[in-house]
MIRO-253028 format. One record per residue: residue in one letter; x, y, z of N, C-alpha, C in turn. Coordinates in Angstrom, 3 decimals, padded with zeros to 6 digits. Example, Ala and Ser with C-alpha at 12.3 -4.5 7.8 and 13.67 -1.06 7.14 Angstrom:
site type->a&nxx->013.190&nyy->-005.690&nzz->007.800&caxx->012.300&cayy->-004.500&cazz->007.800&cxx->013.200&cyy->-003.300&czz->007.800
site type->s&nxx->012.850&nyy->-002.250&nzz->007.080&caxx->013.670&cayy->-001.060&cazz->007.140&cxx->012.900&cyy->000.030&czz->007.870
//
This chain:
site type->m&nxx->-003.362&nyy->-002.575&nzz->029.220&caxx->-001.637&cayy->-003.427&cazz->030.066&cxx->-001.010&cyy->-002.034&czz->030.118
site type->a&nxx->000.074&nyy->-001.645&nzz->030.904&caxx->001.020&cayy->-001.390&cazz->030.480&cxx->001.829&cyy->-001.697&czz->030.084
site type->i&nxx->002.994&nyy->-001.830&nzz->029.503&caxx->004.368&cayy->-001.539&cazz->027.869&cxx->005.221&cyy->-001.544&czz->029.285
site type->s&nxx->006.590&nyy->-002.235&nzz->029.486&caxx->007.414&cayy->-001.673&cazz->030.235&cxx->008.516&cyy->-000.404&czz->029.239
site type->k&nxx->009.343&nyy->000.274&nzz->029.809&caxx->010.038&cayy->000.595&cazz->029.424&cxx->010.921&cyy->000.347&czz->028.373
site type->e&nxx->011.522&nyy->-000.966&nzz->028.819&caxx->012.615&cayy->-001.469&cazz->027.818&cxx->011.728&cyy->-001.751&czz->026.743
site type->k&nxx->010.840&nyy->-002.170&nzz->026.987&caxx->009.714&cayy->-002.752&cazz->025.350&cxx->009.340&cyy->-001.575&czz->024.888
site type->k&nxx->008.883&nyy->-000.688&nzz->025.558&caxx->008.815&cayy->001.201&cazz->025.087&cxx->010.015&cyy->001.136&czz->023.819
site type->e&nxx->011.264&nyy->001.097&nzz->024.408&caxx->012.365&cayy->001.603&cazz->023.696&cxx->012.553&cyy->000.956&czz->022.756
site type->r&nxx->012.509&nyy->-000.315&nzz->022.760&caxx->012.603&cayy->-001.727&cazz->021.568&cxx->011.542&cyy->-001.240&czz->020.553
site type->l&nxx->010.460&nyy->-000.484&nzz->021.176&caxx->009.302&cayy->-000.188&cazz->019.668&cxx->010.031&cyy->000.783&czz->019.207
site type->v&nxx->010.561&nyy->001.962&nzz->020.277&caxx->010.566&cayy->003.301&cazz->019.331&cxx->011.824&cyy->002.872&czz->018.448
site type->s&nxx->012.896&nyy->002.376&nzz->018.622&caxx->014.081&cayy->002.436&cazz->017.886&cxx->013.482&cyy->001.603&czz->016.844
site type->d&nxx->012.602&nyy->000.010&nzz->016.228&caxx->012.215&cayy->-000.090&cazz->015.615&cxx->011.487&cyy->000.163&czz->014.209
site type->y&nxx->010.582&nyy->001.532&nzz->015.143&caxx->009.569&cayy->002.588&cazz->014.768&cxx->010.387&cyy->003.059&czz->013.534
site type->q&nxx->011.427&nyy->003.794&nzz->014.529&caxx->012.656&cayy->004.879&cazz->013.851&cxx->013.587&cyy->004.285&czz->012.712
site type->e&nxx->013.711&nyy->003.330&nzz->013.060&caxx->014.751&cayy->002.491&cazz->011.767&cxx->013.637&cyy->002.269&czz->010.455
site type->k&nxx->012.426&nyy->001.800&nzz->011.008&caxx->011.562&cayy->001.759&cazz->009.840&cxx->011.055&cyy->003.174&czz->009.086
site type->f&nxx->010.902&nyy->004.388&nzz->009.833&caxx->010.499&cayy->005.322&cazz->008.958&cxx->011.945&cyy->006.048&czz->009.054
site type->s&nxx->013.093&nyy->005.725&nzz->009.327&caxx->014.080&cayy->005.918&cazz->008.620&cxx->014.186&cyy->005.323&czz->006.986
site type->r&nxx->013.956&nyy->004.736&nzz->006.785&caxx->013.904&cayy->003.487&cazz->005.740&cxx->012.476&cyy->004.282&czz->004.756
site type->s&nxx->011.803&nyy->004.640&nzz->004.814&caxx->010.644&cayy->004.861&cazz->004.357&cxx->010.295&cyy->005.582&czz->003.683
site type->k&nxx->009.890&nyy->005.866&nzz->002.111&caxx->009.422&cayy->006.816&cazz->001.278&cxx->008.568&cyy->007.356&czz->001.594
site type->a&nxx->007.495&nyy->006.841&nzz->002.235&caxx->006.394&cayy->007.946&cazz->002.738&cxx->005.675&cyy->007.122&czz->004.078
site type->i&nxx->005.129&nyy->008.159&nzz->004.969&caxx->004.193&cayy->007.596&cazz->006.263&cxx->003.091&cyy->007.972&czz->006.263
site type->l&nxx->001.586&nyy->006.773&nzz->006.022&caxx->000.641&cayy->007.854&cazz->005.473&cxx->-000.402&cyy->007.408&czz->007.357
site type->g&nxx->-000.689&nyy->008.053&nzz->007.704&caxx->-001.571&cayy->007.631&cazz->008.684&cxx->-003.480&cyy->008.297&czz->008.628
site type->a&nxx->-003.829&nyy->007.145&nzz->009.462&caxx->-005.311&cayy->006.854&cazz->009.184&cxx->-005.746&cyy->006.754&czz->010.856
site type->d&nxx->-007.219&nyy->007.064&nzz->011.048&caxx->-008.236&cayy->006.729&cazz->011.933&cxx->-008.642&cyy->005.787&czz->011.839
site type->y&nxx->-008.390&nyy->004.409&nzz->012.700&caxx->-009.064&cayy->003.054&cazz->012.097&cxx->-009.804&cyy->002.945&czz->012.909
site type->r&nxx->-010.843&nyy->003.534&nzz->014.090&caxx->-011.946&cayy->003.460&cazz->014.803&cxx->-013.112&cyy->002.724&czz->014.249
site type->g&nxx->-013.607&nyy->001.680&nzz->014.740&caxx->-015.158&cayy->001.074&cazz->013.839&cxx->-014.239&cyy->-000.053&czz->012.757
site type->l&nxx->-013.281&nyy->-000.196&nzz->012.070&caxx->-012.796&cayy->-001.370&cazz->011.623&cxx->-012.621&cyy->-002.320&czz->012.418
site type->t&nxx->-013.187&nyy->-003.666&nzz->011.791&caxx->-013.516&cayy->-004.772&cazz->012.457&cxx->-011.953&cyy->-005.450&czz->012.562
site type->v&nxx->-011.080&nyy->-006.731&nzz->012.893&caxx->-010.686&cayy->-007.319&cazz->013.033&cxx->-010.139&cyy->-007.889&czz->011.808
site type->v&nxx->-010.690&nyy->-008.185&nzz->010.770&caxx->-010.721&cayy->-008.958&cazz->009.448&cxx->-010.693&cyy->-007.906&czz->008.451
site type->q&nxx->-011.263&nyy->-006.706&nzz->008.584&caxx->-010.908&cayy->-005.867&cazz->007.897&cxx->-009.682&cyy->-005.000&czz->007.825
site type->m&nxx->-009.149&nyy->-004.933&nzz->008.927&caxx->-007.209&cayy->-004.469&cazz->009.464&cxx->-006.960&cyy->-005.375&czz->009.047
site type->g&nxx->-007.424&nyy->-006.714&nzz->008.972&caxx->-006.195&cayy->-007.907&cazz->008.457&cxx->-006.298&cyy->-007.763&czz->007.106
site type->g&nxx->-007.471&nyy->-007.414&nzz->005.994&caxx->-007.570&cayy->-007.233&cazz->005.123&cxx->-006.534&cyy->-006.212&czz->004.100
site type->l&nxx->-006.884&nyy->-004.973&nzz->005.014&caxx->-005.965&cayy->-003.792&cazz->005.016&cxx->-004.471&cyy->-004.206&czz->005.197
site type->r&nxx->-004.098&nyy->-004.510&nzz->005.903&caxx->-002.558&cayy->-004.914&cazz->006.191&cxx->-002.375&cyy->-005.924&czz->005.249
site type->n&nxx->-002.681&nyy->-006.873&nzz->004.966&caxx->-002.266&cayy->-007.848&cazz->003.794&cxx->-002.200&cyy->-007.162&czz->002.481
site type->e&nxx->-003.068&nyy->-006.361&nzz->002.017&caxx->-003.161&cayy->-005.901&cazz->000.618&cxx->-001.824&cyy->-004.409&czz->000.662
site type->l&nxx->-001.571&nyy->-003.803&nzz->001.567&caxx->-000.585&cayy->-002.575&cazz->002.092&cxx->000.659&cyy->-004.077&czz->001.668
site type->r&nxx->000.585&nyy->-004.782&nzz->002.839&caxx->001.527&cayy->-005.627&cazz->002.541&cxx->002.095&cyy->-006.399&czz->001.241
site type->s&nxx->001.377&nyy->-006.250&nzz->000.459&caxx->001.560&cayy->-006.946&cazz->-001.040&cxx->002.084&cyy->-005.982&czz->-001.772
site type->q&nxx->001.890&nyy->-004.498&nzz->-001.416&caxx->002.080&cayy->-003.408&cazz->-002.121&cxx->003.763&cyy->-002.742&czz->-001.572
site type->g&nxx->004.324&nyy->-003.211&nzz->-000.525&caxx->005.574&cayy->-003.053&cazz->-000.125&cxx->005.449&cyy->-001.972&czz->000.923
site type->c&nxx->004.252&nyy->-002.218&nzz->001.458&caxx->003.932&cayy->-001.389&cazz->002.904&cxx->003.953&cyy->-002.023&czz->004.236
site type->e&nxx->004.143&nyy->-001.677&nzz->005.358&caxx->003.559&cayy->-001.982&cazz->006.790&cxx->002.443&cyy->-001.568&czz->007.081
site type->f&nxx->001.791&nyy->-001.612&nzz->007.398&caxx->000.317&cayy->-001.113&cazz->008.411&cxx->000.252&cyy->-001.528&czz->010.346
site type->l&nxx->000.724&nyy->-000.570&nzz->010.790&caxx->000.721&cayy->-000.575&cazz->011.930&cxx->000.097&cyy->000.247&czz->012.896
site type->v&nxx->-000.110&nyy->-000.420&nzz->014.086&caxx->-001.049&cayy->000.388&cazz->014.827&cxx->-000.223&cyy->000.855&czz->016.532
site type->a&nxx->000.242&nyy->001.685&nzz->016.613&caxx->000.854&cayy->002.450&cazz->017.859&cxx->000.434&cyy->003.777&czz->018.855
site type->k&nxx->000.767&nyy->003.556&nzz->019.548&caxx->000.865&cayy->004.507&cazz->020.344&cxx->001.140&cyy->005.764&czz->020.031
site type->n&nxx->000.607&nyy->006.943&nzz->019.908&caxx->000.741&cayy->008.216&cazz->019.759&cxx->002.175&cyy->008.876&czz->019.971
site type->t&nxx->002.472&nyy->008.409&nzz->021.153&caxx->003.954&cayy->009.363&cazz->021.765&cxx->004.813&cyy->008.241&czz->021.619
site type->l&nxx->004.824&nyy->007.224&nzz->021.240&caxx->005.948&cayy->006.195&cazz->020.239&cxx->005.994&cyy->006.660&czz->018.905
site type->i&nxx->005.119&nyy->006.414&nzz->018.079&caxx->005.319&cayy->007.489&cazz->016.967&cxx->005.908&cyy->008.639&czz->016.734
site type->k&nxx->005.679&nyy->009.772&nzz->017.582&caxx->006.007&cayy->010.886&cazz->017.989&cxx->007.882&cyy->010.694&czz->018.117
site type->l&nxx->008.121&nyy->010.173&nzz->019.061&caxx->009.288&cayy->009.819&cazz->019.844&cxx->010.409&cyy->009.045&czz->018.032
site type->a&nxx->009.797&nyy->008.330&nzz->017.784&caxx->010.236&cayy->007.373&cazz->016.285&cxx->010.595&cyy->008.684&czz->015.437
site type->l&nxx->009.640&nyy->009.586&nzz->015.197&caxx->009.703&cayy->010.473&cazz->013.965&cxx->010.634&cyy->011.536&czz->014.638
site type->e&nxx->010.639&nyy->011.848&nzz->015.801&caxx->011.756&cayy->013.127&cazz->016.117&cxx->013.356&cyy->012.149&czz->015.936
site type->r&nxx->013.297&nyy->010.722&nzz->016.280&caxx->014.783&cayy->010.498&cazz->016.419&cxx->014.827&cyy->010.318&czz->015.030
site type->a&nxx->014.206&nyy->010.139&nzz->014.131&caxx->014.608&cayy->009.832&cazz->012.943&cxx->014.573&cyy->010.919&czz->012.050
site type->g&nxx->014.374&nyy->012.174&nzz->012.776&caxx->014.539&cayy->013.553&cazz->011.801&cxx->013.556&cyy->013.896&czz->010.997
site type->l&nxx->012.551&nyy->013.326&nzz->011.239&caxx->011.143&cayy->013.607&cazz->010.148&cxx->010.255&cyy->014.538&czz->011.001
site type->p&nxx->009.396&nyy->015.109&nzz->010.418&caxx->008.522&cayy->016.272&cazz->011.025&cxx->007.341&cyy->015.113&czz->011.363
site type->v&nxx->007.003&nyy->015.941&nzz->012.547&caxx->005.688&cayy->015.587&cazz->013.724&cxx->004.489&cyy->016.109&czz->012.793
site type->p&nxx->003.516&nyy->015.621&nzz->012.083&caxx->001.967&cayy->016.213&cazz->011.987&cxx->001.270&cyy->016.183&czz->013.205
site type->e&nxx->000.787&nyy->016.888&nzz->013.673&caxx->000.019&cayy->017.056&cazz->015.234&cxx->-001.398&cyy->016.368&czz->014.566
site type->s&nxx->-001.684&nyy->016.386&nzz->013.463&caxx->-003.000&cayy->016.248&cazz->013.162&cxx->-003.048&cyy->014.419&czz->013.256
site type->l&nxx->-001.900&nyy->013.870&nzz->012.942&caxx->-001.347&cayy->012.461&cazz->012.723&cxx->-001.422&cyy->012.055&czz->014.604
site type->l&nxx->-001.205&nyy->012.734&nzz->015.361&caxx->-001.482&cayy->012.334&cazz->016.779&cxx->-002.005&cyy->012.610&czz->017.897
site type->e&nxx->-003.404&nyy->012.493&nzz->016.511&caxx->-004.947&cayy->013.082&cazz->017.107&cxx->-005.665&cyy->011.794&czz->017.113
site type->g&nxx->-005.956&nyy->010.830&nzz->018.458&caxx->-007.070&cayy->009.973&cazz->018.145&cxx->-005.829&cyy->008.964&czz->018.361
site type->p&nxx->-006.545&nyy->007.288&nzz->018.122&caxx->-005.889&cayy->006.058&cazz->017.874&cxx->-005.657&cyy->006.432&czz->016.123
site type->t&nxx->-004.229&nyy->006.079&nzz->016.086&caxx->-003.571&cayy->006.116&cazz->014.615&cxx->-003.020&cyy->004.426&czz->014.298
site type->a&nxx->-003.205&nyy->004.250&nzz->013.191&caxx->-002.247&cayy->003.269&cazz->012.421&cxx->-001.902&cyy->004.135&czz->011.249
site type->i&nxx->-000.175&nyy->003.313&nzz->011.004&caxx->000.446&cayy->004.116&cazz->010.271&cxx->001.025&cyy->003.055&czz->009.401
site type->g&nxx->000.457&nyy->003.745&nzz->007.676&caxx->001.492&cayy->002.274&cazz->006.459&cxx->002.573&cyy->003.217&czz->006.578
site type->v&nxx->003.571&nyy->002.821&nzz->006.218&caxx->005.146&cayy->002.898&cazz->006.458&cxx->005.136&cyy->002.469&czz->004.605
site type->c&nxx->005.751&nyy->003.153&nzz->003.666&caxx->005.512&cayy->002.681&cazz->002.279&cxx->007.604&cyy->002.542&czz->002.249
site type->y&nxx->007.873&nyy->001.733&nzz->001.869&caxx->009.112&cayy->001.420&cazz->001.157&cxx->009.359&cyy->001.307&czz->-000.168
site type->q&nxx->008.658&nyy->001.157&nzz->-001.234&caxx->008.852&cayy->001.439&cazz->-002.596&cxx->008.146&cyy->002.192&czz->-003.100
site type->d&nxx->007.154&nyy->001.877&nzz->-003.754&caxx->005.934&cayy->003.696&cazz->-004.571&cxx->005.101&cyy->003.600&czz->-003.455
site type->i&nxx->004.759&nyy->004.396&nzz->-003.217&caxx->003.398&cayy->005.403&cazz->-002.275&cxx->002.255&cyy->005.492&czz->-003.104
site type->v&nxx->001.984&nyy->006.159&nzz->-004.408&caxx->001.193&cayy->005.981&cazz->-005.243&cxx->-000.047&cyy->004.747&czz->-004.891
site type->v&nxx->000.487&nyy->003.594&nzz->-005.207&caxx->-000.606&cayy->002.584&cazz->-004.529&cxx->-000.770&cyy->002.299&czz->-003.556
site type->p&nxx->000.039&nyy->002.215&nzz->-002.586&caxx->-000.719&cayy->002.336&cazz->-000.712&cxx->-001.429&cyy->003.250&czz->-000.855
site type->a&nxx->-001.081&nyy->004.901&nzz->-001.215&caxx->-002.358&cayy->006.277&cazz->-001.097&cxx->-003.463&cyy->005.522&czz->-001.717
site type->k&nxx->-003.179&nyy->005.071&nzz->-003.209&caxx->-004.910&cayy->004.464&cazz->-003.805&cxx->-005.640&cyy->003.611&czz->-002.251
site type->t&nxx->-005.017&nyy->002.646&nzz->-002.075&caxx->-005.458&cayy->001.555&cazz->-001.197&cxx->-006.124&cyy->002.396&czz->-000.129
site type->l&nxx->-005.522&nyy->003.430&nzz->000.620&caxx->-005.989&cayy->004.051&cazz->001.582&cxx->-007.069&cyy->004.926&czz->001.310
site type->a&nxx->-006.796&nyy->005.275&nzz->000.643&caxx->-008.108&cayy->006.358&cazz->-000.245&cxx->-009.296&cyy->005.920&czz->-000.709
site type->n&nxx->-009.113&nyy->004.553&nzz->-000.939&caxx->-010.301&cayy->003.757&cazz->-000.995&cxx->-010.883&cyy->003.367&czz->-000.061
site type->y&nxx->-010.037&nyy->002.945&nzz->001.056&caxx->-010.792&cayy->002.480&cazz->002.097&cxx->-011.385&cyy->003.282&czz->002.685
site type->a&nxx->-010.870&nyy->004.754&nzz->002.613&caxx->-011.410&cayy->006.342&cazz->003.444&cxx->-013.056&cyy->005.990&czz->002.425
site type->k&nxx->-012.801&nyy->005.513&nzz->001.436&caxx->-014.466&cayy->006.573&cazz->001.020&cxx->-015.180&cyy->005.003&czz->001.043
site type->e&nxx->-015.103&nyy->003.742&nzz->001.109&caxx->-015.735&cayy->002.912&cazz->001.192&cxx->-016.074&cyy->002.774&czz->002.578
site type->m&nxx->-015.610&nyy->002.950&nzz->003.515&caxx->-015.901&cayy->002.744&cazz->004.724&cxx->-015.947&cyy->004.136&czz->005.458
site type->e&nxx->-017.290&nyy->004.467&nzz->005.997&caxx->-017.232&cayy->005.876&cazz->006.677&cxx->-016.415&cyy->006.148&czz->007.827
site type->q&nxx->-016.023&nyy->004.905&nzz->009.065&caxx->-015.495&cayy->004.886&cazz->009.971&cxx->-013.525&cyy->004.874&czz->009.729
site type->f&nxx->-013.350&nyy->004.955&nzz->008.453&caxx->-012.277&cayy->004.894&cazz->008.489&cxx->-012.122&cyy->005.781&czz->007.552
site type->s&nxx->-011.067&nyy->007.148&nzz->008.375&caxx->-010.261&cayy->008.295&cazz->007.553&cxx->-009.125&cyy->008.475&czz->007.885
site type->l&nxx->-008.748&nyy->009.048&nzz->006.536&caxx->-007.290&cayy->010.041&cazz->006.816&cxx->-006.751&cyy->011.120&czz->007.692
site type->k&nxx->-005.287&nyy->010.665&nzz->007.895&caxx->-005.481&cayy->011.667&cazz->008.644&cxx->-004.121&cyy->012.396&czz->007.957
site type->g&nxx->-003.139&nyy->012.170&nzz->007.089&caxx->-002.126&cayy->012.711&cazz->006.497&cxx->-000.682&cyy->012.167&czz->006.760
site type->g&nxx->000.119&nyy->012.965&nzz->006.833&caxx->001.688&cayy->011.624&cazz->007.095&cxx->002.569&cyy->012.933&czz->006.607
site type->v&nxx->003.996&nyy->011.750&nzz->006.607&caxx->004.828&cayy->012.393&cazz->005.979&cxx->005.077&cyy->012.065&czz->004.299
site type->l&nxx->005.810&nyy->012.826&nzz->003.457&caxx->006.191&cayy->012.115&cazz->002.162&cxx->007.643&cyy->012.954&czz->002.416
site type->g&nxx->008.573&nyy->011.960&nzz->002.090&caxx->010.087&cayy->012.812&cazz->002.060&cxx->010.741&cyy->012.996&czz->004.194
site type->r&nxx->010.570&nyy->014.371&nzz->003.425&caxx->010.790&cayy->014.822&cazz->004.715&cxx->009.793&cyy->016.122&czz->005.089
site type->s&nxx->008.571&nyy->016.454&nzz->004.408&caxx->007.494&cayy->017.033&cazz->004.139&cxx->006.010&cyy->016.352&czz->004.761
site type->r&nxx->005.476&nyy->017.459&nzz->005.729&caxx->003.954&cayy->017.116&cazz->005.963&cxx->002.804&cyy->017.105&czz->004.751
site type->i&nxx->002.494&nyy->015.961&nzz->005.169&caxx->001.273&cayy->016.224&cazz->004.226&cxx->-000.572&cyy->016.139&czz->005.160
site type->g&nxx->-000.987&nyy->016.589&nzz->004.799&caxx->-002.541&cayy->016.273&cazz->005.226&cxx->-003.034&cyy->015.332&czz->004.096
site type->p&nxx->-004.397&nyy->014.930&nzz->004.920&caxx->-004.900&cayy->014.013&cazz->004.029&cxx->-005.958&cyy->014.312&czz->002.564
site type->e&nxx->-005.733&nyy->015.564&nzz->002.337&caxx->-006.093&cayy->015.545&cazz->001.312&cxx->-004.772&cyy->016.078&czz->000.082
site type->d&nxx->-003.600&nyy->015.810&nzz->000.813&caxx->-002.514&cayy->015.344&cazz->000.053&cxx->-002.309&cyy->013.917&czz->-000.454
site type->v&nxx->-003.018&nyy->012.882&nzz->000.880&caxx->-002.492&cayy->011.442&cazz->000.042&cxx->-003.869&cyy->011.457&czz->-000.440
site type->v&nxx->-004.843&nyy->011.827&nzz->-001.024&caxx->-006.120&cayy->011.631&cazz->-001.784&cxx->-005.367&cyy->011.976&czz->-003.054
site type->t&nxx->-004.813&nyy->013.376&nzz->-003.332&caxx->-003.992&cayy->013.398&cazz->-004.478&cxx->-002.959&cyy->013.227&czz->-004.654
site type->l&nxx->-002.029&nyy->012.083&nzz->-003.956&caxx->-001.574&cayy->011.616&cazz->-004.037&cxx->-002.008&cyy->010.142&czz->-004.783
site type->s&nxx->-003.048&nyy->009.492&nzz->-004.199&caxx->-003.786&cayy->008.524&cazz->-005.157&cxx->-004.438&cyy->008.704&czz->-006.186
site type->n&nxx->-004.400&nyy->009.604&nzz->-006.842&caxx->-004.871&cayy->010.103&cazz->-008.071&cxx->-003.851&cyy->010.199&czz->-009.458
site type->l&nxx->-002.734&nyy->010.270&nzz->-008.802&caxx->-001.404&cayy->010.021&cazz->-009.642&cxx->-001.140&cyy->008.737&czz->-010.478
site type->p&nxx->-000.731&nyy->008.771&nzz->-011.433&caxx->-000.452&cayy->006.902&cazz->-012.211&cxx->001.057&cyy->006.452&czz->-011.287
site type->s&nxx->000.372&nyy->005.826&nzz->-011.556&caxx->001.274&cayy->004.335&cazz->-010.391&cxx->003.356&cyy->004.505&czz->-011.579
site type->r&nxx->003.793&nyy->004.464&nzz->-010.823&caxx->005.001&cayy->004.851&cazz->-011.183&cxx->006.010&cyy->003.903&czz->-012.224
site type->e&nxx->005.165&nyy->002.677&nzz->-012.751&caxx->005.600&cayy->001.955&cazz->-014.024&cxx->004.859&cyy->002.847&czz->-015.531
site type->v&nxx->003.741&nyy->003.416&nzz->-015.133&caxx->002.369&cayy->004.199&cazz->-016.222&cxx->003.934&cyy->005.619&czz->-015.882
site type->l&nxx->003.961&nyy->006.584&nzz->-015.257&caxx->005.247&cayy->007.528&cazz->-015.084&cxx->006.508&cyy->007.571&czz->-016.125
site type->v&nxx->006.968&nyy->006.306&nzz->-015.748&caxx->008.321&cayy->005.854&cazz->-016.267&cxx->008.099&cyy->005.388&czz->-017.878
site type->a&nxx->006.490&nyy->005.195&nzz->-018.447&caxx->006.288&cayy->005.006&cazz->-019.408&cxx->006.378&cyy->006.309&czz->-019.776
site type->q&nxx->005.497&nyy->007.516&nzz->-019.677&caxx->005.136&cayy->008.244&cazz->-020.220&cxx->006.611&cyy->008.923&czz->-020.373
site type->l&nxx->007.305&nyy->009.030&nzz->-019.504&caxx->008.838&cayy->009.844&cazz->-019.745&cxx->009.703&cyy->008.895&czz->-020.507
site type->l&nxx->009.654&nyy->008.098&nzz->-020.970&caxx->009.938&cayy->007.288&cazz->-021.908&cxx->009.743&cyy->007.250&czz->-023.100
site type->g&nxx->008.340&nyy->007.582&nzz->-023.418&caxx->007.619&cayy->007.952&cazz->-024.231&cxx->008.220&cyy->009.399&czz->-024.935
site type->g&nxx->007.997&nyy->010.248&nzz->-024.072&caxx->008.378&cayy->011.568&cazz->-024.175&cxx->009.536&cyy->011.591&czz->-024.859
site type->m&nxx->010.550&nyy->010.903&nzz->-024.172&caxx->012.049&cayy->011.092&cazz->-024.150&cxx->012.491&cyy->010.556&czz->-026.161
site type->q&nxx->011.306&nyy->009.572&nzz->-026.038&caxx->011.856&cayy->008.732&cazz->-027.625&cxx->011.109&cyy->009.508&czz->-028.984
site type->a&nxx->009.918&nyy->010.259&nzz->-028.496&caxx->009.327&cayy->010.896&cazz->-029.774&cxx->010.259&cyy->011.944&czz->-030.329
site type->p&nxx->011.127&nyy->013.006&nzz->-029.875&caxx->012.016&cayy->013.295&cazz->-029.980&cxx->013.047&cyy->012.818&czz->-031.591
site type->m&nxx->013.618&nyy->011.672&nzz->-030.622&caxx->014.542&cayy->011.012&cazz->-031.304&cxx->013.565&cyy->010.701&czz->-032.546
site type->g&nxx->012.392&nyy->009.798&nzz->-032.759&caxx->011.853&cayy->009.714&cazz->-033.862&cxx->011.936&cyy->010.622&czz->-034.803
site type->s&nxx->011.603&nyy->011.630&nzz->-034.389&caxx->011.378&cayy->012.983&cazz->-035.018&cxx->012.934&cyy->013.472&czz->-035.807
site type->l&nxx->013.753&nyy->013.348&nzz->-035.025&caxx->014.945&cayy->013.359&cazz->-035.558&cxx->015.396&cyy->012.366&czz->-036.529
site type->v&nxx->014.826&nyy->010.962&nzz->-036.245&caxx->015.399&cayy->010.311&cazz->-037.313&cxx->014.690&cyy->010.322&czz->-038.479
site type->g&nxx->013.327&nyy->010.854&nzz->-038.312&caxx->012.285&cayy->010.800&cazz->-039.438&cxx->012.735&cyy->011.607&czz->-040.546
site type->t&nxx->013.072&nyy->013.002&nzz->-039.769&caxx->013.633&cayy->014.677&cazz->-040.808&cxx->015.085&cyy->014.094&czz->-041.408
site type->l&nxx->016.139&nyy->012.942&nzz->-040.815&caxx->016.960&cayy->012.930&cazz->-041.319&cxx->017.075&cyy->011.750&czz->-042.278
site type->n&nxx->016.056&nyy->010.886&nzz->-042.585&caxx->015.956&cayy->009.872&cazz->-043.378&cxx->015.326&cyy->010.992&czz->-044.525
site type->r&nxx->014.479&nyy->011.978&nzz->-043.985&caxx->014.430&cayy->012.787&cazz->-045.362&cxx->014.834&cyy->013.512&czz->-046.275
site type->v&nxx->016.213&nyy->013.896&nzz->-045.552&caxx->017.175&cayy->014.470&cazz->-045.789&cxx->018.009&cyy->013.744&czz->-047.262
site type->i&nxx->018.454&nyy->012.408&nzz->-046.095&caxx->019.060&cayy->011.445&cazz->-047.593&cxx->017.919&cyy->010.928&czz->-048.278
site type->q&nxx->017.283&nyy->010.648&nzz->-048.333&caxx->015.877&cayy->010.304&cazz->-049.703&cxx->016.286&cyy->011.484&czz->-050.564
site type->g&nxx->015.973&nyy->012.506&nzz->-049.963&caxx->016.012&cayy->013.399&cazz->-050.825&cxx->016.938&cyy->013.819&czz->-051.876
site type->l&nxx->018.124&nyy->013.673&nzz->-051.334&caxx->019.752&cayy->013.554&cazz->-051.617&cxx->019.431&cyy->011.961&czz->-053.144
site type->a&nxx->018.591&nyy->011.089&nzz->-052.397&caxx->019.215&cayy->009.775&cazz->-053.284&cxx->018.536&cyy->010.070&czz->-054.485
site type->n&nxx->016.740&nyy->010.742&nzz->-054.376&caxx->016.276&cayy->011.188&cazz->-055.208&cxx->016.875&cyy->011.961&czz->-056.543
site type->v&nxx->017.487&nyy->013.519&nzz->-055.739&caxx->018.172&cayy->014.093&cazz->-056.861&cxx->019.604&cyy->013.090&czz->-057.500
site type->l&nxx->020.395&nyy->012.376&nzz->-056.843&caxx->021.048&cayy->011.575&cazz->-057.591&cxx->020.362&cyy->010.702&czz->-058.777
site type->n&nxx->019.567&nyy->009.646&nzz->-058.201&caxx->019.351&cayy->009.217&cazz->-059.229&cxx->018.494&cyy->009.896&czz->-060.336
site type->a&nxx->017.970&nyy->010.828&nzz->-060.274&caxx->017.366&cayy->012.014&cazz->-061.350&cxx->018.714&cyy->012.242&czz->-062.161
site type->r&nxx->019.686&nyy->012.773&nzz->-061.831&caxx->020.342&cayy->013.731&cazz->-062.228&cxx->021.231&cyy->012.052&czz->-062.774
site type->a&nxx->021.557&nyy->010.760&nzz->-062.241&caxx->022.100&cayy->009.637&cazz->-062.852&cxx->021.148&cyy->009.784&czz->-064.353
site type->g&nxx->020.076&nyy->009.522&nzz->-064.630&caxx->019.133&cayy->009.392&cazz->-065.601&cxx->018.755&cyy->010.332&czz->-066.491
site type->q&nxx->019.357&nyy->011.595&nzz->-065.764&caxx->019.616&cayy->012.615&cazz->-067.329&cxx->020.609&cyy->012.389&czz->-067.521
site type->l&nxx->021.872&nyy->011.768&nzz->-066.991&caxx->023.252&cayy->011.267&cazz->-067.541&cxx->023.198&cyy->009.947&czz->-068.885
site type->k&nxx->022.099&nyy->009.288&nzz->-068.665&caxx->022.161&cayy->008.085&cazz->-069.426&cxx->022.123&cyy->008.400&czz->-070.515
site type->p&nxx->020.997&nyy->009.189&nzz->-071.199&caxx->020.423&cayy->009.268&cazz->-072.366&cxx->021.541&cyy->010.040&czz->-073.372
site type->e&nxx->022.613&nyy->011.036&nzz->-072.574&caxx->023.453&cayy->011.631&cazz->-073.371&cxx->024.444&cyy->010.595&czz->-073.660
site type->a&nxx->024.644&nyy->009.356&nzz->-072.644&caxx->026.255&cayy->008.874&cazz->-072.941&cxx->025.415&cyy->007.565&czz->-074.200
site type->a&nxx->024.407&nyy->007.336&nzz->-074.194&caxx->024.069&cayy->006.380&cazz->-075.250&cxx->024.009&cyy->006.821&czz->-076.563
//
């Protein structure tokens, strides 16, 4: 069924708004997935702060151009489902990469990360990164280690001074007696 010009314009402006707010746009070829599988994938991605839309390639291209984002040509070949990630991008990339591993009819196409084009191999690389929470914990641990080292060093200096003063006090007491 044909879509009216007004509806196409509404869809393009809706996609443009979503693409402008997103941190990443991940594309996949969904041919061969059942409705139940697509629904499961949509629900899983929604719980991760990501929308999963099926859209016409021409509308996706227009929306990307209007949002000022690069248009990856690989994204516009064949039927395309788009994951629009608003929060953490690693977890949705893991989900899509796992689906691509488990279901041979589902394949990654690449997408846009920030303002850069990425290929399917880049989505797999993203999926291998630790989650945001793990990265923040690693960063804080790395920042805490030098501080702990400094505190330990200062404590040893103060402890050494206290030991010297105690030893000297012990030497002076027998003379006073």
